[in-house]
C-alpha positions in Angstrom: 84.8 17.6 -2.8 84.5 13.9 -3.7 81.9 12.5 -4.6 81.5 10.7 -1.5 81.1 13.6 0.5 78.3 14.7 -0.9 74.8 14.6 0.8 72.4 11.7 -0.7 69.7 12.8 -2.2 67.1 13.5 0.5 69.8 14.3 3.1 69.0 18.0 4.5 69.7 20.7 2.2 68.9 18.5 -1.6 65.4 17.5 -1.8 64.2 14.7 -2.7 62.2 13.7 -6.2 59.0 13.3 -4.5 59.8 16.5 -1.7 59.6 18.3 -5.1 56.4 19.7 -6.0 55.8 19.0 -9.4 52.4 20.7 -11.0 49.6 18.1 -12.3 49.5 18.5 -15.7 46.6 20.7 -17.2 43.9 17.7 -18.2 44.8 15.6 -15.2 41.6 14.2 -13.3 40.7 15.7 -10.1 41.2 13.1 -7.2 38.2 11.4 -6.3 35.7 12.4 -3.3 34.0 10.0 -1.3 30.7 10.6 -1.4 29.1 11.7 2.1 25.6 10.5 1.2 26.5 7.2 0.8 23.5 4.4 1.5 23.2 3.8 4.8 20.8 1.3 4.9 18.2 2.4 6.9 15.7 3.3 4.8 12.0 2.3 6.0 9.0 0.5 3.5 5.7 1.6 4.1 3.2 -1.5 5.6 1.9 -3.3 2.6 0.1 -6.1 4.3 -1.1 -5.2 7.3 -5.2 -5.6 6.4 -6.1 -2.3 7.1 -5.5 0.3 4.0 -7.2 -1.3 1.2 -10.6 -2.3 3.2 -9.8 1.8 4.8 -9.9 3.4 0.7 -12.6 1.1 -1.0 -14.8 1.9 2.5 -14.0 5.5 2.2 -15.0 5.5 -1.8 -17.6 2.9 -1.5 -19.5 4.8 1.2 -19.1 8.0 -0.7 -19.9 7.1 -4.0 -22.9 5.0 -3.4 -24.6 7.4 -0.7 -24.1 10.4 -3.0 -25.6 7.7 -5.9 -28.3 7.0 -3.7 -29.4 10.7 -2.2 -28.6 11.8 -5.9 -31.4 9.1 -7.5 -33.7 9.8 -4.2 -33.5 13.8 -5.5 -34.2 12.6 -9.7 -37.6 10.1 -7.6 -39.0 13.0 -4.7 -39.9 16.5 -4.3 -36.4 18.2 -3.3 -35.7 18.7 0.3 -37.7 16.0 1.0 -37.4 14.1 4.3 -37.3 11.0 2.3 -33.6 12.1 1.2 -32.2 12.4 4.1 -33.7 9.5 5.9 -32.9 7.7 2.8 -29.0 8.8 3.2 -28.9 8.1 7.2 -30.6 4.7 6.1 -27.5 4.2 3.3 -25.2 5.3 6.0 -25.3 2.9 8.5 -26.6 -0.1 6.1 -23.3 0.1 4.3 -21.5 0.6 7.1 -22.5 -2.6 9.0 -22.6 -4.3 5.2 -19.4 -3.4 4.6 -17.6 -4.5 8.4 -19.5 -7.4 7.9 -17.9 -8.3 4.7 -14.8 -7.3 5.1 -14.4 -9.5 8.8 -15.6 -12.4 6.7 -13.5 -12.7 4.1 -10.4 -11.2 5.8 -11.0 -14.0 8.7 -11.4 -16.7 5.8 -8.6 -16.1 4.4 -5.9 -15.8 7.4 -8.1 -19.6 8.5 -7.6 -20.9 4.7 -3.2 -19.4 5.4 -3.0 -20.7 8.7 -4.5 -24.4 7.7 -2.1 -24.3 4.6 0.9 -23.1 7.1 -0.1 -25.9 9.1 0.2 -28.3 6.2 3.4 -26.8 5.2 4.6 -27.6 8.9 3.8 -31.5 9.0 5.6 -32.0 5.6 8.8 -30.3 7.4 8.7 -32.4 10.1 7.8 -36.4 8.2 10.1 -35.1 5.0 12.9 -33.1 6.2 15.1 -34.2 3.7 13.0 -33.2 0.7 11.8 -29.8 2.3 14.8 -29.4 2.5 16.5 -29.5 -1.1 12.9 -28.2 -2.2 14.2 -24.9 -0.5 17.8 -24.9 -1.6 16.2 -25.5 -5.6 14.3 -22.5 -4.5 17.4 -20.6 -4.0 18.9 -21.7 -6.8 16.0 -20.4 -9.2 16.9 -17.0 -7.8 20.5 -17.6 -8.8 22.4 -18.6 -5.6 25.1 -21.0 -6.3 23.9 -24.3 -6.1 26.7 -24.9 -3.1 25.5 -22.0 -1.3 22.0 -22.5 -1.2 22.4 -26.1 -0.2 24.5 -24.1 2.6 21.5 -21.5 3.6 18.9 -24.2 3.3 20.3 -26.3 5.3 21.2 -23.8 8.4 17.8 -22.4 7.9 16.4 -26.4 8.4 18.4 -26.7 11.6 15.6 -24.6 13.2 12.1 -26.1 12.8 10.6 -22.6 13.1 12.6 -20.7 11.4 12.7 -23.3 8.1 8.7 -23.1 8.3 9.0 -19.1 8.3 10.5 -19.2 5.2 9.5 -22.4 3.5 5.9 -20.4 4.2 7.2 -17.0 2.5 8.5 -18.6 -0.1 5.4 -21.0 -0.8 2.7 -18.8 0.0 4.1 -15.7 0.0 3.1 -14.2 3.6 4.3 -14.1 6.4 3.2 -15.9 9.3 4.3 -13.2 11.6 2.4 -10.9 9.8 -1.4 -12.3 8.8 -4.6 -9.5 8.2 -6.4 -8.9 11.4 -9.9 -8.6 10.5 -11.1 -6.4 13.3 -8.6 -4.0 12.0 -10.4 -4.0 8.3 -13.7 -4.5 9.8 -13.3 -1.2 11.6 -11.4 0.4 9.1 -14.0 -0.5 6.6 -16.8 0.7 8.5 -15.3 4.2 9.7 -14.4 4.9 6.1 -17.4 4.1 5.1 -19.7 5.7 7.3 -17.3 9.1 6.6 -17.7 8.6 3.0 -21.3 8.4 3.1 -21.8 10.9 5.8 -20.2 13.9 2.7 -23.1 13.7 0.5 -25.7 13.4 3.5 -24.0 17.0 5.4 -25.5 19.9 2.9 -29.3 18.0 3.6 -28.5 18.0 7.6 -27.9 21.4 7.3 -30.9 22.8 5.6 -30.0 22.2 1.6 -33.4 22.0 -0.3 -31.8 20.9 -3.3 -29.1 18.3 -4.6 -26.8 21.1 -5.3 -24.8 21.8 -2.5 -24.4 18.0 -1.8 -23.2 17.6 -5.4 -19.9 20.5 -4.8 -18.9 18.2 -1.8 -19.2 15.3 -3.1 -17.5 15.5 -6.4 -14.8 18.0 -4.1 -14.3 14.8 -1.8 -14.2 12.1 -5.1 -11.4 14.3 -6.1 -9.9 15.1 -2.6 -9.6 11.0 -2.1 -8.5 9.7 -5.3 -5.6 12.6 -4.8 -5.1 11.0 -1.3 -5.1 7.5 -2.7 -1.8 8.4 -4.7 0.1 9.3 -2.2 0.3 5.5 -1.8 0.3 5.0 -5.1 2.6 5.4 -7.9 -0.3 7.3 -10.3 0.1 11.1 -9.9 -2.2 13.2 -8.0 -4.5 15.1 -10.5 -5.1 11.2 -12.3 -5.9 9.5 -9.6 -8.6 12.6 -8.5 -9.7 13.1 -11.8 -9.9 9.3 -12.5 -12.2 8.9 -9.2 -14.5 12.1 -9.2 -15.7 10.7 -12.6 -16.8 6.9 -11.9 -18.2 8.9 -8.8 -20.1 11.4 -10.7 -21.2 8.9 -13.4 -22.8 6.3 -11.0 -24.1 9.7 -9.3 -25.9 10.8 -13.1 -27.4 7.0 -13.7 -28.8 6.7 -10.5 -30.5 10.6 -10.8 -31.6 9.1 -14.2 -33.0 5.9 -12.7 -34.9 7.8 -10.1 -36.4 10.5 -12.6 -38.1 7.5 -14.1 -39.0 5.2 -11.3 -40.5 8.3 -8.7 -43.1 9.7 -10.7 -44.6 6.0 -11.3 -44.5 5.0 -7.8 -45.9 8.4 -6.6 
C-alpha cells in the first residue's frame, strides 16, 4: 500500500487527534460554571421619602414616653390609684395626639410649600437661561465622574424635554423628587394614630383597675423595648441595641418625672 492509499487522519478507521480522549492534567483548574444566581436587577427598596415613617415612629415613642412619664409623675405626687391619674393620662393622650398631628401637618406642609417654591424658581431659570442650565447640569454630571462629552450629550438630551430637565435639576440641586413630595395629611394622621396608641399603653392598667404604678411600669418598659426593636427593622442597628436604648431613655424620663411629682405633689396637697 502506497502512502497515497493510506486513509488520512480523521478518516474512518483512523481517529484524528481531536477525537482522541486526552486525560486532563491532575492539577488542571475545573471549568468555570455559570452562576445561576446572578443578580437579575429586580430588587426593590423600601420607601424612605413617603413622609409617614418618621412621624409614625416619633409619634409612637413620644406618646409612650410622655404619657408614661406623666402618669408616673402623677402617681408620685398623688395617692396610688387616684382617679386623677386616669384623668391626667386621658388628657395627656388627647392633648398630645392633637398637638403632634397639628405640629406634623404644619411642619410637613411648610416643607412641601418651600420645596414647591424652589421648584418654581428652577422652572423659571430653565425657561429664561436654558443654555446656562444645560451647562450647569453637564458640569454636575462631570463632577460625578462622567466623561465631558458624554455629560454634555446627556444634559442636551434631557433639556430637549423641559419637564424632564426640571425633574433632573430639582433632584440634583434640591435633593427632592418633585413627583414624590411628602404629604402633610399622611404625616399628621400617622403621628396622631401612633401617638394615641403609644400613650394608651401606660394608661391601660389603670383603666382595668390597677391601684399602683407597677403594672403600668412593666407594660410601658416592655412596650418601649419592643418599639425600639421594631424600629431596628428599618435601620442598621441591632434589635437589642435599639430596644435597650429606647427602654433606658423612657425609663429615665419616667423616673425623673416621678421624682418631680414626689417633690411637688405633697406641697400642693
